[in-house]
C-alpha positions in Angstrom: -112.7 -1.4 -101.8 -109.9 -0.4 -99.3 -111.0 2.1 -96.6 -109.5 5.6 -96.6 -107.9 4.9 -93.2 -106.2 1.9 -94.5 -105.0 3.7 -97.7 -103.6 6.5 -95.5 -101.8 4.2 -93.2 -100.5 1.9 -96.0 -99.0 4.9 -97.8 -97.3 6.3 -94.7 -96.0 2.9 -93.8 -94.7 1.9 -97.2 -93.4 5.3 -98.4 -92.1 6.8 -95.2 -91.9 4.6 -92.1 -90.1 1.7 -93.8 -87.5 4.1 -95.1 -86.8 5.4 -91.6 -84.0 4.0 -89.3 -86.6 2.7 -86.8 -90.2 3.2 -85.6 -88.8 5.3 -82.8 -86.8 7.6 -85.0 -89.8 8.1 -87.3 -91.9 9.0 -84.2 -89.4 11.4 -82.9 -88.7 13.1 -86.3 -92.5 13.5 -86.9 -93.5 14.6 -83.4 -95.8 11.6 -82.8 -95.8 8.8 -80.3 -94.1 5.5 -81.1 -97.3 3.7 -80.2 -99.0 5.6 -83.1 -96.3 4.4 -85.5 -97.1 0.8 -84.5 -100.8 1.5 -85.1 -100.1 2.9 -88.5 -98.1 -0.2 -89.4 -101.0 -2.6 -88.5 -102.2 -4.6 -91.5 -105.7 -3.2 -91.2 -104.4 0.4 -90.5 -106.2 2.5 -88.0 -108.4 5.6 -87.8 -105.6 8.1 -87.9 -106.6 11.5 -86.4 -106.2 14.5 -88.7 -104.0 16.1 -86.1 -101.6 13.2 -86.3 -101.7 13.3 -90.1 -101.0 17.1 -90.0 -98.0 16.5 -87.8 -96.5 14.0 -90.2 -97.2 16.2 -93.2 -95.6 19.2 -91.4 -92.5 17.2 -90.7 -92.4 16.1 -94.4 -93.0 19.8 -95.3 -96.1 19.0 -97.4 -99.6 20.3 -97.2 -102.5 18.0 -96.3 -103.9 18.6 -99.7 -100.7 17.4 -101.3 -100.7 14.3 -99.1 -104.2 13.4 -100.3 -103.1 13.8 -103.9 -100.2 11.4 -103.3 -102.5 8.7 -101.9 -105.0 9.2 -104.7 -102.5 8.4 -107.5 
């Protein structure tokens, strides 16, 4: 079974980061550090803080609850 952290990171990487112009532009547009983007892209994912996830969701104009529904599909 895939850990929740890995599922979160994989979703963000696949659905949002890879569609962006660059890691840097994703970081700037989502009010997070570029280092965090690189951590999300790691194969094993990382333990993404809820605050970081909230920033990404706010930039995407979705609620955290909606995000969790997306990764649960």
